[in-house]
C-alpha positions as CSV (number, residue, x, y, z in Angstrom):
1,M,4.4,24.5,21.3
2,A,3.5,21.9,23.8
3,T,4.0,18.3,22.7
4,K,1.2,15.7,22.9
5,K,2.3,12.1,23.5
6,S,0.7,9.6,21.2
7,E,-1.2,6.8,23.1
8,G,-1.5,4.4,20.2
9,T,-2.0,0.7,20.4
10,T,1.3,-0.1,18.7
11,V,3.5,-0.2,21.7
12,P,6.1,-2.8,22.8
13,T,4.7,-5.7,24.7
14,T,6.0,-8.7,26.5
15,A,4.2,-11.1,24.2
16,D,6.2,-14.1,23.0
17,V,7.4,-13.5,19.4
18,D,8.1,-17.2,18.7
19,A,4.5,-18.1,19.9
20,F,3.1,-15.3,17.7
21,V,5.0,-16.6,14.6
22,A,4.1,-20.3,15.4
23,A,0.4,-19.3,15.5
24,V,0.4,-17.6,12.0
25,P,-2.3,-19.7,10.2
26,D,-1.0,-19.5,6.7
27,D,1.9,-21.8,5.8
28,V,3.7,-19.2,3.5
29,R,3.2,-16.3,6.0
30,R,4.5,-18.5,8.9
31,R,7.5,-19.6,6.9
32,D,8.2,-16.0,5.8
33,A,7.8,-14.7,9.3
34,G,10.6,-17.1,10.4
35,T,12.8,-15.9,7.6
36,M,12.1,-12.2,8.6
37,L,12.9,-12.9,12.2
38,D,16.4,-14.2,11.2
39,L,17.0,-11.5,8.5
40,M,16.0,-8.6,10.7
41,Q,17.9,-9.8,13.7
42,R,21.0,-10.1,11.6
43,A,20.5,-6.7,9.9
44,T,19.8,-4.8,13.1
45,G,21.6,-6.7,15.8
46,Q,18.5,-6.3,17.9
47,P,16.2,-8.9,19.4
48,P,12.6,-9.1,18.2
49,V,9.9,-7.5,20.3
50,M,6.1,-7.6,19.7
51,W,4.7,-4.1,19.1
52,G,1.0,-4.3,19.7
53,P,-0.7,-7.6,18.8
54,S,0.7,-8.2,15.3
55,I,3.9,-6.3,14.5
56,V,7.4,-7.8,15.2
57,G,9.8,-4.9,15.7
58,F,13.5,-4.5,16.0
59,G,15.0,-1.5,17.8
60,S,13.1,1.7,18.4
61,Y,13.1,5.4,17.9
62,H,11.2,8.4,19.3
63,Y,9.5,10.7,16.8
64,V,8.0,14.2,17.1
65,Y,5.8,15.6,14.3
66,D,5.6,19.3,13.4
67,S,2.1,19.2,15.0
68,G,3.7,18.4,18.3
69,R,2.5,14.8,18.4
70,E,5.1,12.4,19.5
71,G,5.6,8.8,20.3
72,D,7.8,5.7,20.0
73,A,7.9,3.1,17.2
74,S,10.0,0.2,16.1
75,A,12.9,1.2,14.0
76,V,12.1,-1.6,11.5
77,G,9.6,-4.4,11.7
78,F,7.2,-6.7,9.9
79,S,3.8,-8.3,10.2
80,P,2.5,-11.5,8.6
81,R,-0.8,-10.1,7.2
82,K,-3.4,-12.2,5.5
83,T,-2.4,-11.5,1.9
84,S,1.3,-10.5,2.3
85,T,4.1,-9.9,4.7
86,T,4.3,-6.2,5.5
87,V,7.7,-4.8,6.1
88,Y,7.9,-1.4,7.8
89,F,10.5,1.2,6.8
90,A,10.2,4.4,8.9
91,D,12.4,6.2,6.4
92,G,10.2,5.5,3.4
93,F,11.5,4.4,0.0
94,D,12.8,7.4,-1.9
95,Q,16.4,6.2,-1.5
96,Y,15.8,2.6,-2.4
97,G,15.0,2.8,-6.1
98,D,17.9,0.6,-7.3
99,D,17.2,-1.9,-4.5
100,L,13.5,-2.1,-5.3
101,A,14.3,-2.7,-8.9
102,R,16.4,-5.8,-8.0
103,L,14.2,-7.0,-5.1
104,G,11.6,-9.0,-6.9
105,P,7.8,-8.9,-6.8
106,H,6.5,-6.4,-4.3
107,S,4.2,-3.4,-3.9
108,L,4.6,-0.3,-1.8
109,G,2.7,2.0,0.6
110,R,4.1,5.2,2.1
111,S,6.3,3.3,4.6
112,C,5.2,-0.3,3.9
113,L,6.7,-2.9,1.6
114,Y,4.3,-5.7,0.8
115,L,5.8,-9.1,-0.1
116,K,3.6,-12.0,-1.1
117,D,6.3,-14.7,-1.0
118,L,9.8,-14.3,0.2
119,A,10.9,-17.3,-1.9
120,K,10.5,-15.0,-4.9
121,V,12.5,-12.0,-3.7
122,D,16.3,-11.4,-3.3
123,L,16.8,-11.8,0.4
124,G,20.3,-10.2,0.2
125,V,18.7,-7.1,-1.3
126,L,16.0,-7.1,1.4
127,E,18.5,-7.5,4.2
128,G,20.6,-4.6,2.9
129,M,17.5,-2.4,2.7
130,V,16.6,-3.4,6.3
131,R,20.1,-2.7,7.5
132,R,20.2,0.8,5.9
133,S,16.7,1.7,7.1
134,Y,17.6,0.7,10.6
135,A,20.8,2.7,10.5
136,V,19.1,5.8,9.1
137,T,16.1,5.6,11.5
138,T,18.2,5.1,14.6
139,T,20.6,7.9,13.8
140,R,18.0,10.4,12.5
141,F,15.9,10.2,15.7
142,W,17.7,10.6,19.0
143,P,17.6,9.5,21.7
144,P,16.2,6.1,20.6
145,A,13.1,5.0,22.5
146,Q,13.4,2.2,25.0
147,A,11.6,-0.9,23.9
């Protein structure tokens, strides 16, 4: 089966991450974005890169779906959205039940963790989850994409 390369809008850019964070209009989202920058950089050992206009990603991987569609994505990332900080976990949440029980207030999507206020969550738990997700994602998909 021939593969079809995805041409999505969420691709790495040269946009300035610090300028993006400084421009976040909400005080809590801006504060939390600064916290996430530090936390994710520590957890991954990777520099932050803007993926599209609103996602800050760390590291990357290449995926191929059974349909043949393929593309590149950040291994982990976050976005300061209007109502919460969205944290992206490519590996989903099935293996994080104990962590999620200890994390603090949150909600989940298929691969998105929504946090309204990082001051109310256990940042050590969150950092451990990010570290594990990054390791799983970058070892499951090889070779990693080049960001």
